[in-house]
Each structure stands twice: as structure tokens, then as C-alpha cells.
N, C-alpha and C positions, 0 to 999 in steps of 0.2 A: 763436588757427585763422584759417584763410585759407580766401577761398574762392571761384573764379574762375565767373564768369557770363558763358557765352560761348554762339555761335549764329553759325546763316549772318547778315550782313546784314539788319535792318530784318523783325527776326522778334518785337521789341519789348525787348531787352535793355537797354536803356537808361532805356524807361520803367520797365520792373520793376527798375531801382536805383535810377531816382529816388525811387520809390516805398517802399522801404527806407530808404531813407537819406536823401530830403528833400534830396541834398545838389547837386541841379541841374544834374547832366550834363545834357551836351547834347545833345539826340533830334532824328533830322534821318528827312526820308524820303530819304535818299542811301548809297549804299553807304561804308564805310571813317569813318561820321562822331564815332564812337571811334578816337582815334590810342593818344596813350597811356593810360593803364587809371585808370580811376575809380577813389577807393578811398573806402568808407564805411566807419563803425563803428555796429553796431546792437546794439542791447540785444537777449538770451532772453525772453523773455513767459515769466514766471515767477507764478502767483499766488500761489505761498509766501510771497514777498517781500512782497507785498498786503497778507496774513494777519498778517505778523510786525512789519511797518513800523507797522497798525494797533496793534500788542499792546504795542510798545516805544517810538513816537512819536520813532525817531531820530534826533539832527543831521541823519544821511548816510544814502542809500539807492543802497547798490551792485550793479544785476544783473551778470551774467553779459555778454558781446557776443561779437559775430562782426563777423570783419571782410570783410567784399565788392568784390570787384576786380571791376569790367566791363570786359571786354577788350572789344579793336577782333573785328568782326565778318569771318570766316573767309571763304574762296572755295577751289574747288579750286585747288590746287598750291601750295596754302602751304608745304605739305613742301619743296617744290622754291622757294619763296622767294617765291612769284607773291604778289599783291595784299599784305599786311600780313604776309604770310606767317612769316617768321622773327621777327618782335620777337611777333606773336601766340603761335605757340608755346614761346615764351621767358616769358612772363609766365604762360601754364599751367604754367609749370615748377616755377614756384615758388605755387602755390598746394597747399592740405591736399588739396580734391576740387576736382568739376567740378560746379557748376548748370547743367546744358542748357538752355536756353529755345528751347523750338519751337515752329511759329505753328502755330495751329490753330485758326485767323480767317479767314474773307475777308473782303478790304477791296479796291478797287478805285481805292481814291487810295494806299493802300499796296505801291508794287514788290515784287513779289519777285524777288530773282535771280535766279531760274533762271526767273521766269516763270509759276509756277503752284503752289499747295501740294500739299504732300507731304511730312511729316512722318519717314514712314520713311526716303524718299528722302535731305533734308534730315541724317540724324543720320547714316545710311552716311555722306556725307561729308563730317563731322566724324570722325566715328573712321577713315575712310581714310587720312585728313590723318594723320592722331597716330600712326597704325599704320604709314605709312611712316617719319617720323620717328624710331619707336621701331625699325624694323627696320636704321635707320641706326645709331642707338646701339650695335645686339645685334652689326653688322656687325663695330665697330671692338673692342667689349670679346673678339670672337668670334677675333680676329686676332691681338691682345696673348695668348689663353691659351692657345693655338696656335705660339706661337713662345716661352711660356713653358715650355709643355710639354716642349721638346724639353734643357730644362734639371732639369726638376722634373716629376716625372708625375703629379703631382699635380691639375697644372692638365684634365689629359686628363677629369676628371669633371665638371667645369665646363665646360670646352669641349662634352664632349658634351648638356648642360643647354641650353646656349645654341642649339644644333643643333636641339633640340626646339622651343626659344620661336624657333626663327627662324622655323621650316617653319609652328608654326600662327598667325603673327604673319604672315604670304604667304598662309595661309590667307585671309584678312579678319579675322578672329581676336582679339580685343581681347587686351590680356596680363592686364586683371581675372581672364579665363574660363581661363587659364593657370592648372593645377596640376597640378606635377610631384614633387611631395612636401616637406618638410620640406625638404631640402638648396636644393632648387631655389626654394624659397619665401626662404629666405635671403637666397639673389642677388639675387631680382626685388628686395627691398628695399635693395642697394647699386645696381641700378639705376633710373637717371629717366624713369620708363618714364610716358611723356606717356597710354596706353590702359590704363595700370596703376592710375590714379587712382579712387579710387572716386568712382562719379555719380548722383547723383538728376534727373531730367526735369520742370522746369514746363511743361510745356502752355497755353499763354501764349492762352488765349477768349476771344470774345466776351460782352458783358456780358448780349447775351441769353441767352446759353449757362446760363447760372448761374440768369436770371428764369428760364430752362423745363426743363431735362433735360440737364445735362452729358453722361449717359451717350449720346444720342442722338446729343452729336457723332461723328461715323467719324472724325475729324479724331486725335481726344484716342485713343480708341480704339485707332487705328491705331501712336498714342506708348505704351501700354498693351500692346501687343502685342509690340512691342519691348524692353519693362520686362521681360517676364514674361523673356521669354528669355534674359535674364542676369541675374535674382533684384534690377533693379532696381526703384525707387520713383516714382511720377510724381504727381506734387504740380497738382492744376488751378488755374492763377492766373488771371486778368481785370487784366494789367496798367494799363491803364485807370482802372480801377473802383478798383483800390489807389493809384493815385497819385490820386484823386479824395478818396479817405477818408482821406490819411494825414494830412491836415492837419485833419482833426477832431476834437476834442475826444473821448474816450475813451467818454462817454454818448449823441453824437451818430452813433457807429462804430456802435458794440450795437443802436440805434435798426436805425440801417441794413441790419445782417446780418442783424438777425430776420428784416426785413420781405423778408428774400431766400430764408429759414426756414434762412442759417448762421450757426454757433456762434461760428466763430473767421476772420478773415484766410488769404485764400491766403497770406500773406506772415509769419502767424503758422505757420503749420499748417510752410512750407517753415523757417522756423528751424529749429522743432523737429526735424525730418526731418534739415535739415541736421547736428545735433545731435547725431541720434542715431549717425546714420551714420558719424562720424569716433566713435564710441565713449566718448564724452567724458556725464559726469556734472557737477551740482552738489552740493557742501556746503556746509551754510549756517551764518551764523555773526552773532548778533545780541545785540543791547544799545542805551541808552540813545543809544552813540555812534555806533553803525552797523549797520549791518541791510544784509545784500552775501551772493551766491551767491559763490564760486571753483569753475571748472573746472578739472576732473581726469578722467584716463584712469580708465577701469572697469577695475575691478582694481588701484589704488590704494591703498598700505597707509597708515595714519596718519599716519607719522611721516611722511613724502616728501608727503603729501594736508598737515602740518603745513608741511612747507618751502614752499609754495606761499603762504601769509601772509609771513612771514622765513624766512629762514635758519638763523637762531639758533633756529626752533622743535621746525624739523628734525633739529642739533645736541644740543639740550641736551631732546630728549623725555621725556619723564617718560609719560604717559599722557592720557586724550583721553576726555573725560565729555562720551558722546553720549546726543542722545534724537531721537525718529524725530520726523520735523513731525506726522505724524498723531497722534502720542500729546501730542507739546505742545500741540495746539490741544484734543486732548477733556482735558487736564487744566485748560489754561486761564493757565498760566503755570509759570516754569522749576519756582520755589521749589514749587506745587505736584503737579509733577513728580519731587522731588525727594524730597516727603514721602512719596511713593508707592510707595520705592525705584526709580524706572521712570530714571531717569538712567544711564546703567553706565556702568561705566569699563572702557576699551579700552586692551591695549598694545600693543606694537610691531608686534606680527602682526596688527592687526583691520583685514580690508578693507572703505573703508569705501563706503555704500551711498549714491545718490542721495535726497537731501534729508535727509541727516543732519544734523543739528542740534546743532555740536559749541565742546566749549570745550577749548582744547590748555592742558598743563600744564607747563613744561620748565623747565630748570634749567640755565644756561650758565657 
């Protein structure tokens, strides 16, 4: 899973990326500090693995991971090649979802590319450039469909959908918000549309906002208003604060957050929200050799989930021995869960659930 961190220059993208990955991405007070995208792999926070690690004392501990890509700041005209526009857009095309960092703090020492703080305007600037790029893509596909329809009438239906989609985009609306029925949805999956990618807004706020009341920040409220209109989620974060606590021990971090009345860091909440945004869940395997979380799409059946471990597991799938995490914890051990008849034997049609602890039986 690959997530692109995007936003205008100087909104805190690289600061946030540094905090997420401890990768030391360059962060400076001038546009286009990030030219080539920085990439970092981070673990998905999952307390269940910690519990299993205490239970099994494994040789190896392997959480699920997410790949974050810090993409160069975008400016007006990017869709026409302004600034680093072409590079920026090509990098977004490669990610599964967008984390849109929006500046919600004032600081006279950090220059805003437009001279003032305006979250709604900033969001619209980026969305507009993505939409303009998408219109070009739709235009090219529409031309091909119209030419093909002269020899094969089945392309006429595709052309009508594309015309409707183009009109939708020309109104300044994202491809995410276009719903033209099942046939249109299938066509959208084929098109590499940037404004069709799922998005989460990271409202980058000051430390004082977290020390008082984030809801009193008018810029944050502005982001929430935009997000509500498109059914997106907003995660309040403080890039500077997250960068400070990134190097702390778990104990010091928890103490620091509790003093602010916060249970989880903004980054932990952001990572979890991104995982959920893409419809991902984790099933778990546990033993002395390794405790591990495996990432699968929600709705995945047992044989395909087994295939994540090894293709032989899917090919020779016999059954899955499954117990939920909560049940295992209540019982205290896998042996106790088996004695109580709480470990289920599931077949090929079983749909995996988040937190399932599984042992796959297979024969190749």
C-alpha cells in the first residue's frame, strides 16, 4: 500500500514525513525543497501484536506496513507543467491514496506560497490541478471511443459515460464524487484519474492548538467543512510536535501525550485511518517462531488470504483453523481455546475478519 503526502509548498509535508518515518527528508522554508519523492516504510500500530508477543515471546515480530511517499509541493498551473507540475502529477499517479496536508497554523517565519493562510483555497488549488489533468485523460479516451464507435457501436455507451464524466469534472468536481452507475464505475477503475483517488486531509496545526482546543481553530473548521462535503476524513496533526516525539521511547511518548489529554499520536491515528480508507484489514499468525500481521483487502476469502503467506498455501488449501483475537485473550492460550471448542475449522468460502488468528492447513 502506497500513500502520497501532497500539499502546497511550505505546509509541513516533509516535517510530517520526517516524523512518520524518521527518514530525515530535507525540510526547509522555500518552495520545491522536495524534488524527488522521499519514500519511507512505517509500521501500522496494532496493540494486538504486542499482546501476542507477550503471550508467545516470539523470535520475530512483524507488523503490517504502509509506504509513504513525500511528493514535491504543487503550485497553480501544475497540470500545464508549471513548477514541478509534470513530476508531481506522475508521482501522484503511482500512489493508492492521497494524504493531503493542509496548513492550519500561522507563523510569520514560514512563508505561505499564496501569502496568507486559506485552507479551502489551498485544497481547491490542488484539486483544480488534479481535475485539469483528469480532463486531458478523459478527452483522449473519449476521442478513442468515438473513433472506435464508427466500427463498433458498443463504444457509443462508453463515449456517453465519458461525456458525462467530463461535464462533471468541468464543473470543478472530483472524479471521486462522480457516480454514474455500475458501468461507469467499472470504466472509472480503468482510467488513471488523479482526482478519483481516495483522500484523507491532515490538518497541520500548532502545538498550542493541541494544548488548548483544536475545535477553536477556524482553519481546522474550514478543512472539516470541505471534507464533509465530499465524505472525507480529517485527522488533526501537529507536524512539529510529532517530529519531537518520534524519537521518544514508548513510555515517554505516552507520558507526553497523556499530559495533553491525547490517547494516540496524530500519526498513529493517520496511519490507521489510511489503512481503513483503502478497505484493508489484518489477520494475525502467532507462534514462537513469529508473531505477524498480514494485510488483506476486506472481503478476502481464506484461500486467498493464505496465498499472502505463500502461493502453495493457496494452491493446496485444506482449511483454516481460526480464533478471534478477543477469544484467544479471554482463554489465555491457543490450547485453552481449543479445549473449549472455540477454535473454528473454516473452509474455502470463509471470509476473513480483522483480528482473526489463523493456522492454515494445506497440502501440495
